[in-house]
KEKE-3310 file (N, C-alpha, C; in steps of 0.2 Angstrom, whole numbers, plus 5000, padded with zeros to 4 digits):
npx = (4454:4471:4478:4484:4495:4503:4520:4527:4537:4530:4534:4542:4558:4564:4573:4581:4590:4606:4623:4639:4652:4669:4684:4684:4680:4666:4657:4646:4642:4636:4622:4615:4615:4618:4618:4617:4615:4613:4616:4611:4618:4611:4612:4607:4603:4601:4593:4598:4586:4575:4564:4555:4559:4570:4584:4587:4601:4609:4621:4636:4636:4635:4640:4636:4643:4646:4638:4641:4634:4636:4637:4649:4664:4675:4687:4697:4697:4691:4692:4706:4709:4703:4712:4724:4722:4720:4733:4739:4741:4733:4722:4714:4699:4688:4671:4656:4638:4627:4611:4600:4587:4573:4576:4590:4595:4604:4599:4601:4615:4627:4641:4656:4669:4687:4686:4688:4691:4683:4677:4675:4665:4663:4654:4640:4639:4628:4625:4612:4607:4604:4607:4615:4632:4635:4645:4650:4655:4661:4662:4671:4671:4674:4663:4647:4641:4630:4627)
npy = (6175:6175:6185:6177:6181:6178:6176:6173:6175:6181:6187:6183:6182:6187:6177:6182:6192:6192:6191:6184:6182:6180:6176:6188:6198:6205:6197:6200:6192:6180:6170:6160:6149:6134:6120:6123:6115:6103:6087:6073:6058:6042:6028:6011:5999:5982:5972:5958:5944:5952:5955:5964:5977:5991:5999:6016:6026:6042:6048:6055:6072:6078:6089:6095:6100:6117:6125:6137:6147:6157:6172:6171:6178:6191:6191:6177:6172:6162:6151:6150:6148:6135:6128:6130:6122:6110:6107:6105:6116:6121:6133:6138:6147:6158:6158:6167:6167:6179:6185:6198:6209:6218:6231:6232:6227:6216:6200:6186:6175:6163:6154:6147:6138:6137:6134:6126:6124:6111:6108:6114:6121:6125:6137:6132:6132:6138:6142:6147:6152:6165:6167:6171:6167:6154:6150:6137:6134:6122:6119:6113:6112:6115:6115:6122:6137:6148:6166)
npz = (5720:5714:5701:5688:5677:5662:5660:5649:5635:5620:5608:5593:5586:5570:5559:5549:5551:5555:5560:5558:5568:5566:5573:5579:5570:5562:5550:5538:5527:5526:5521:5526:5540:5548:5559:5572:5586:5599:5605:5615:5618:5620:5630:5629:5640:5644:5656:5664:5664:5664:5653:5649:5650:5646:5652:5650:5648:5651:5640:5633:5627:5611:5597:5581:5566:5561:5548:5536:5524:5510:5499:5486:5488:5483:5489:5495:5508:5516:5509:5508:5522:5524:5515:5521:5532:5527:5523:5535:5543:5555:5560:5573:5577:5586:5585:5583:5581:5579:5583:5578:5582:5573:5576:5578:5589:5599:5601:5603:5605:5599:5603:5597:5601:5598:5584:5568:5550:5540:5529:5513:5501:5484:5473:5463:5446:5433:5417:5412:5424:5435:5448:5464:5466:5477:5491:5503:5520:5531:5548:5561:5579:5597:5605:5610:5616:5624:5627)
capx = (4460:4476:4478:4490:4497:4508:4527:4530:4538:4527:4537:4547:4563:4565:4580:4584:4595:4611:4629:4644:4659:4674:4690:4683:4678:4660:4656:4639:4641:4632:4615:4612:4619:4615:4622:4616:4612:4617:4612:4614:4618:4607:4614:4602:4606:4596:4595:4597:4580:4570:4563:4550:4561:4577:4587:4590:4605:4611:4628:4639:4633:4639:4637:4637:4647:4643:4639:4640:4633:4636:4639:4656:4668:4682:4692:4697:4699:4688:4695:4713:4708:4702:4717:4729:4720:4721:4740:4742:4742:4726:4722:4708:4696:4682:4666:4649:4632:4623:4604:4597:4580:4573:4579:4597:4597:4606:4594:4604:4622:4629:4648:4659:4676:4692:4684:4693:4687:4683:4675:4673:4661:4662:4647:4637:4638:4624:4625:4606:4604:4606:4607:4621:4636:4636:4650:4649:4661:4659:4667:4671:4672:4675:4658:4643:4639:4626:4628)
capy = (6171:6179:6185:6173:6184:6175:6180:6170:6180:6179:6190:6179:6186:6185:6174:6185:6197:6189:6191:6179:6185:6176:6179:6195:6202:6203:6195:6200:6190:6174:6171:6154:6146:6128:6116:6125:6110:6099:6080:6069:6051:6038:6021:6006:5993:5977:5969:5950:5941:5957:5956:5969:5984:5992:6005:6021:6030:6047:6047:6061:6076:6080:6094:6094:6105:6123:6126:6144:6148:6164:6174:6170:6184:6192:6188:6170:6171:6156:6145:6150:6145:6128:6125:6129:6117:6104:6106:6104:6122:6122:6139:6138:6153:6158:6160:6168:6168:6184:6186:6204:6211:6223:6238:6231:6225:6209:6195:6180:6174:6157:6155:6141:6139:6134:6131:6125:6122:6104:6107:6120:6119:6131:6138:6128:6137:6136:6147:6150:6154:6172:6167:6173:6161:6153:6145:6135:6132:6118:6121:6109:6116:6111:6116:6127:6140:6154:6171)
capz = (5717:5712:5694:5685:5671:5659:5659:5643:5629:5614:5602:5590:5582:5563:5558:5543:5553:5559:5558:5560:5570:5565:5575:5582:5564:5560:5543:5536:5520:5526:5520:5529:5545:5551:5563:5579:5589:5604:5605:5620:5616:5625:5630:5631:5644:5645:5662:5663:5667:5663:5646:5647:5651:5645:5655:5645:5652:5647:5638:5632:5622:5605:5593:5574:5563:5560:5541:5534:5517:5509:5493:5485:5489:5479:5494:5496:5515:5519:5505:5511:5529:5523:5512:5526:5537:5523:5523:5541:5547:5558:5564:5577:5578:5590:5580:5586:5577:5583:5580:5580:5581:5568:5578:5578:5596:5599:5604:5605:5603:5600:5603:5595:5603:5594:5577:5562:5544:5539:5522:5509:5494:5480:5470:5457:5440:5428:5412:5412:5430:5437:5455:5467:5467:5485:5494:5510:5524:5536:5553:5568:5585:5603:5610:5608:5622:5623:5632)
cpx = (4465:4476:4485:4492:4503:4515:4530:4531:4535:4530:4543:4552:4564:4572:4584:4590:4600:4618:4633:4650:4664:4681:4690:4681:4671:4660:4649:4638:4638:4625:4611:4617:4615:4620:4622:4612:4616:4612:4615:4613:4614:4610:4609:4605:4600:4598:4593:4590:4574:4569:4558:4553:4569:4579:4589:4594:4608:4619:4631:4635:4638:4636:4639:4642:4643:4644:4637:4639:4633:4638:4647:4659:4674:4688:4692:4699:4697:4691:4703:4713:4708:4708:4723:4728:4722:4729:4743:4743:4735:4726:4715:4706:4690:4677:4659:4644:4628:4616:4602:4590:4579:4576:4586:4599:4599:4601:4597:4611:4624:4637:4651:4666:4681:4690:4689:4689:4688:4681:4673:4670:4660:4655:4646:4636:4633:4623:4618:4603:4607:4607:4614:4625:4637:4641:4648:4655:4658:4664:4666:4673:4672:4669:4654:4641:4635:4628:4622)
cpy = (6176:6179:6182:6176:6180:6179:6177:6175:6177:6182:6185:6183:6183:6182:6177:6190:6194:6191:6185:6183:6180:6179:6186:6200:6200:6202:6195:6197:6183:6175:6165:6151:6140:6125:6119:6120:6106:6092:6076:6061:6047:6031:6016:6000:5988:5973:5962:5948:5946:5958:5961:5976:5985:5999:6010:6026:6036:6046:6054:6065:6077:6085:6093:6100:6111:6124:6133:6144:6155:6166:6173:6177:6185:6190:6181:6168:6164:6150:6144:6146:6137:6125:6125:6123:6110:6102:6106:6110:6124:6128:6139:6145:6153:6161:6162:6169:6173:6186:6193:6205:6216:6230:6238:6229:6218:6205:6189:6179:6167:6157:6148:6142:6135:6130:6131:6122:6114:6103:6113:6118:6125:6131:6133:6133:6134:6142:6151:6152:6160:6173:6169:6166:6160:6148:6143:6133:6128:6118:6116:6113:6112:6113:6122:6130:6146:6159:6172)
cpz = (5714:5704:5692:5678:5668:5658:5653:5637:5623:5607:5599:5586:5575:5562:5552:5545:5558:5556:5561:5561:5570:5567:5577:5576:5562:5552:5541:5529:5520:5525:5524:5534:5548:5555:5571:5583:5594:5604:5611:5618:5622:5624:5633:5634:5646:5652:5662:5667:5666:5656:5644:5648:5649:5648:5650:5649:5648:5646:5636:5627:5616:5601:5586:5572:5561:5552:5540:5527:5516:5502:5492:5485:5484:5483:5495:5503:5517:5515:5507:5518:5528:5520:5516:5530:5533:5522:5530:5546:5549:5562:5567:5578:5582:5585:5584:5580:5581:5579:5583:5579:5575:5569:5579:5585:5596:5604:5607:5602:5604:5599:5602:5597:5599:5588:5572:5556:5542:5531:5519:5502:5490:5477:5464:5452:5435:5423:5412:5418:5432:5444:5458:5468:5475:5486:5501:5513:5530:5542:5559:5573:5591:5608:5608:5615:5620:5629:5636)
residu = (MET:ALA:ASP:ASN:LYS:SER:THR:VAL:LYS:THR:ASP:ALA:ASN:PRO:SER:CYS:ARG:PHE:TYR:VAL:ASP:VAL:GLY:GLY:LYS:LYS:GLN:ALA:LEU:PHE:THR:GLU:VAL:SER:GLY:LEU:GLY:VAL:GLU:MET:GLU:VAL:GLU:GLU:VAL:ARG:GLU:GLY:GLY:ASN:ASN:ASN:PHE:VAL:HIS:ARG:LEU:PRO:GLY:PRO:CYS:LYS:THR:GLY:THR:LEU:VAL:LEU:HIS:GLY:GLY:LEU:LEU:SER:SER:SER:GLU:PHE:PHE:LYS:TRP:MET:MET:ASP:ALA:ALA:HIS:GLY:LYS:ILE:GLU:ARG:ARG:ASN:ILE:SER:VAL:ILE:LEU:TYR:ASP:PRO:GLN:GLY:LYS:GLU:GLN:ALA:ARG:TRP:ASN:PHE:ASN:ASN:ALA:PHE:PRO:VAL:LYS:TRP:THR:GLY:PRO:GLN:PHE:LYS:ALA:HIS:ASP:ALA:THR:VAL:ALA:ILE:GLU:ALA:LEU:GLU:ILE:ALA:HIS:GLU:GLY:LEU:LYS:THR:ASP)
# end
């Protein structure tokens, strides 16, 4: 009998080594990224006279918003981008989230086309807390692609 060696990759990449590329510039300031997901809507159709069965048909796919969390910078670039959008000056940018292995080799890339900010959240301040001030930027986009 032939030897069936598994070709499944068993090495998992740590998620702590990533960069966010915004408009062609790598931004290493983010500590958390969420919103990497695609969901297909399902339409349920009931057939007349058949009470024991519901057809489940595939619908359109949708993506959520990308949320970037990071330390508050002395530069207000992301706040300015959000405020420009709030005043009708929408500047769309291409954004990539890039995951690296411990040796610095790129392992995965998620690309978001024509992204624009939809929400900026400033840091929460507490006088007795010595944690880093974190801001969050929520971004809408026209789709998620991988390389």
